[in-house]
N, C-alpha and C positions, 0 to 999 in steps of 0.2 A: 416254570421256574428256570432261571438262567443256570448254565453250567459253567464251571471254571476249570481251567487246566491246572496241572500240578504246580506249574510255575506261579500261577496267579494266587494260589492259596498257600504257597510256601511261607513258613514261619508264622502262620496264623494260629489262633488258639482253637483247639478241638476239645469237645467234651465226650468222655466215655462214662456211661451210667447216668444216673439222675439223682437228685436230692442228695442225701448223705453219701451216696456211692460215687458221686461225680469226681472226676479227676481231670485236670487240665493239662493238655499236651501242646507242645509246639511240634510242627511237622516239617519234614524235609522230603518233598517229592511225592507225598501221598497223604490222603486224609484217613485218619483212623478214628472211629467213634460214631456216635449217633448223629451229631449235628455240630455245626460251627457256632460257637458262642457269638452272639451279636454284640455283646458289650465291648467297648473300646475297639471297634473294628470299622473305621471310617470307610474303608474300601468296600465293605459289604453293606454298610449303612442299615443295620438292623435286620438284614435278611437271615432267616434260619434255613440253612441248607442241609437237606437230608442226604444220607449216604447214597441213596439210589440216584440222586441227581448229579453225583460227581462223575466227571468224565473218566472212562476206564484208563488205567495205566498199563503200559505194555508189560508183558511177562518178564522182560529183562530188568524191570525197575527193581531196585533194592529198597525194601522197607527200612526206614531209619526213624525210629520213634524215640523221642526224648521227653521224659516226664519232667516238667519243671520242678516238681516237688523233690525229685531225686535224680540228678543227672547221671549218677553212677549206675542207674538201672537201664541206661540206654541200650547197652549190648544185650542184656538178658531179655528185655521187652522186645527188642528188634528181632531177636532170634525166634521168639514165640510167634510173632506175627508172620515173619518170613517162612518159618517152617510149616505153617498151616497150609501153604501153597494154595490159597483160595482167595478170591476177591470178594467172597460173600462174608463180610465181616460180622454180620448178624449171627451166622453159624458159629464163627469163632468165639464171639462173646458168650454164646450159650454153651460152649464146650468147657472142658476141664483142663487144669494144669496141675502137675504134681510138684510140690516143693519140699525139699529136705532142709530142715533147720537143725543146726548143730550148736549146742551150748556146751563148749568144752571147758574143762578145768575143774579141779576139786582139791581140797586139802583135808587130810584126815586130822582129827583132833586127838588121836592116840595111835600108838604102834606097838607091836609085840616087843617085849623086853628081850634084850640080848642075854646070852648065857651069863655074862659077867654081872649084869644088873640083877638077874634072878638070884645069883649066888649072894649078892649083897642083901637082898630081901630075906632070903632064907636064913642068913646069918643072924638076923634080928628076931627070929622066931624061936619059940620053944620046940621041943621034940614033937609034940602032938600037932602043933600048927604046921610044922615042916612036912609031916606025913600027909596031912590033908592037902597042902599046897602042891606037893609033888604029884598028886593024882591028876592035876590039870595045869601043867606048866605052860601049855600052849595058850591057856586062857589068861596068863599073866601079861597085862598090858601096861604101858606107860602113857600117862596123859601128857600132852604137849603144850597145853595152854592153862591158864588160871582155872582154879577149881570152879569159880562162878561162871566160867564160859568166856567166849570171845564174841562179843556182840556184833562186831563188824563182819566177821566170818559167817556167823549165823544169819545175819541180814543178807549177805551175798547169796548164800545157799537157798534160803527161803525165797528171796526175791527172784532168783533165777527160776525157781519152780513156778512162781506166779507168772513170770514173763513167758515161760514155755507154754503154760496154759492159755495165756492171752493170744499166743500165736495160733494155737490149735483152734481157737474160736473162729478163725477165718474159714474153716472147712471141716473136713472129717478125716479120721485116720485112714491112711492108705496101707503102708507096709514099712517095717523097719524105721518107725519114727517119722515117716514122711506124711505130709498132709495133702489131700486132694481138695482142690477148691475150684470154684467157678472162675473162668477167665475174667468175668465181669467184676470180680472183687479184687483184681490185681492192684487197683489204685489204693484200696484199703491195705493191701499187703505191703505196698511201698511205704505207706505212712506208718503202719505198725512196725515195720522193720526198723525205721529210723527211731521210733519211740523206744524200741527195745535196745537198740545200740546206745542211745543216750542214757537210759536208766541203768543199763549194765555197766557203762563206763563210770557213772556216779558211784555205784556200789563198789566197783574195783578200786577206784581212786580212794575211797574211804578206807578200804582194806590196806592199800599201799601206805597211806599216811599213818595208820595205826600200827603197822607191822613191827617196826623197830622196838616200840615200847611193849607190845603184846608178847613178843618173843624174847624179852629180856629176862635174865636170871631172877631179878627182883619180882617181876609180875608172875612168871610161871611158878616160882616158889616150889621147886621139886628137888629132892635130894639127888635125882638122876639127871639134872639139867645138863644138856649137851648142845652147844651152839651148832654142831654139825647137823642137828635135826631140822634146822630151818634154812630155807632157801633165801637168797638175797631179795630184798623188797623190789629191786629193779626188775626182777624176772617175773613178778606176779602178773603184770599187764599182758605179757606174752602167753602166760598160762591160761588165763581166762579169756577165751575168744568166743565170738558169735559170728556165724556166717550161714547164708542160705544158698541153696543150689536149685535152680529151676531146671527141671528135667525136660529136655527138648523132644522133638518129634523127628522121625526120619521118614522120607517118602517111601511109599510102597514100591515104586519103580527101583529106587536105589537098593532097597532090601532084596528085591527079587534078583537083581544083578549079582549081589554078593552071596546070597545063600540058596538061590533057586526058588522057583515057584512053589514047589511042594513044601519046602521048609518054611516058606513065607506063610502059606496057608495054615500050616501046623502052628506056627507062632501066633497067628491071628486068632486061631481057635483057643489057644491057651490064654490070650489076652482077654477074649470075650468071657471065658470062664472066670478069670481072675477079677474082672470088673463086675461080673454078676455076683461074685462072693463079696466084693467090697460094697456093692450096693445093698445086699441083704444085711450085712453087718452094720452098715451105716444107718439104715432105716431102724434096725433094732436098737442101736446105740442112742439115736435121737429120741426114740420113744421111751427107752429105759431111763435115760438121764432126766427127762422132765417128770416122769412118774416118780422117780426117787426124790426129786426136789419137792414135788407137791406132797408126797407122803411125809417127808421130813417136816414140812411146815405144819401139816395137819397134826402130826404127832406132838410137836412142840406146843401146840395150842390145846391139846387134850389133857385135862387134869389127871393126876395119878389116881390109883385106886383109893388112896386116902383122901381124895378131893383137893389135894394141894396143887396149886398151879405150878407148872414147870417153867424153868427159866427160858425166856425167849431171846433168841439171837437175831438181830436185825439182818445178819448176813443170809438168813434163810430166805428172806424176801428179795434181798439184793441179788442172790444167785438166780432166782427165778426171773427177775427183771433182765439180768444179763443174758440169760438163755433166750428170752423173748426178743430182745434187741438184735441178737445175732442169728435168729432162726432163719430169716429170709436168705441170708448168705450161706448158711450151713445145710439148708434143705436141698441138697444137691440132686436128689432123685425125685423131686416133685411129689412128696408124700402128702397127698390131698387129705387123707383121713386124719393125719396128725395136724395138718394146717387148720382144719375145722376146729379141733379141740384147742389149738393154740389161740385162735381168734376168740374163743369163749373165755379162755384163761386171761387174756389181755383185759377183757372187760371186768373180770373179777378183781384183778389186782390194781387196776388203774386208780390212782389217787389214794392208795392206802397210806395212812399215817402210821409208820412203823413204831413210833414212840407210844402210840395208844395200844399197841399189841403187847406192851411190856407186862410182865407179871407183877410189877410193883404198883405203888400208889398211883402213878401216872397212867396206868393202863386202863383201858375201857373194856370191861367184861363183855358187854353186848357186842362190841366190834370183834373181840377175840372169838366169840362163839359164832358170829356171822362168817368170819373168814375161815374158821375151822370147818364149818358145814360146806362152804364153797369148795375148799380143798378136798374134802371127802367126796364131794360130787365129781370134781375133776378127776380124782383118783379112780373112781368107779368108771367114768367115761373112758379113761385111758387103759383100763384093764383088758378089754377085748383087743385093743391094738397090740398089747404085749403078747397075748396069746397067739395072735395072727403072726406077729414077727417071729416068735419062737417056732411056730409050725413051719414057716418058710425056711428057717435055718436047718431044721431037722430033715426037710425034704431035699435040700440042696445036693 
């Protein structure tokens, strides 16, 4: 197969990953990925070029990667590739990257009463009520919004939690809210990040638009209404922010120069131990999560002691499907034992009509019992894996 110089492939499209994991990049000075996409490439005329066939670039070449889906990721992605200090990109793609995601901003729906407000409340009580109230003055709070709640604020807070969980589905917990993920899913990370930004902005915009009315005296309807309790609507956008930080890598040579060889070896030993703990915790988490989901579905399909069918929630199946879809990306440590059970589970839930699992008239009792037995079997198959994972954690 022919080889091409960096100049000849400059600004061509490159694919990292395959199938749903694919992400298209333009390149400047270097090829990054598995192969050059043949589509719309007249100069290559349908040739699929493997990484191994690319001419080597000199050590002084700066990697400059730009993901077409998100130009703003250029610097972060370039740093990850450059910091690896390797031309073996297959190794890089099989490695890990740690990303910290920050969802900032919150608004309380109540606050402690001031001494003046407490005095006003006590003044409207009889003697016995005052004695009881004075036992817990710190517990006296003032609601800041309408009695029936503030739906836009509630939507923002619950929506943020859902977005936080969707981000975590790209990998596994690392430390301090950080997520460790495969480098090969960075394309999904870029896409998920943009989706989160867009959805969070929609939620914040809805809050900003509703804020003036929701914080008005008429809507709050409180004898202790105070305009000073509420910030300006224009400040809300700056309060609710979302950002991610991709943690980079430093060469061993540079570290040795800065801290000395002995200190470097000690740091490396600590990192090995830390990663070993993350690995054990990650394996245990993945096994426990699917076991809990399977057990929950089995329980919901098991009649009560009185024989009455329990209410079925379609989300029980949806959560299992979500886990199965993200498993390949989140199975960071190559848990083959769990992979075997996941493959079995996929066959069990494939094509299930959740409407027929309903406890109502539209439900199919035969299907409910079939799925229940399958989940009980899956639960039993997963039990030894849970015991094994727990034993590893105890021995660590």
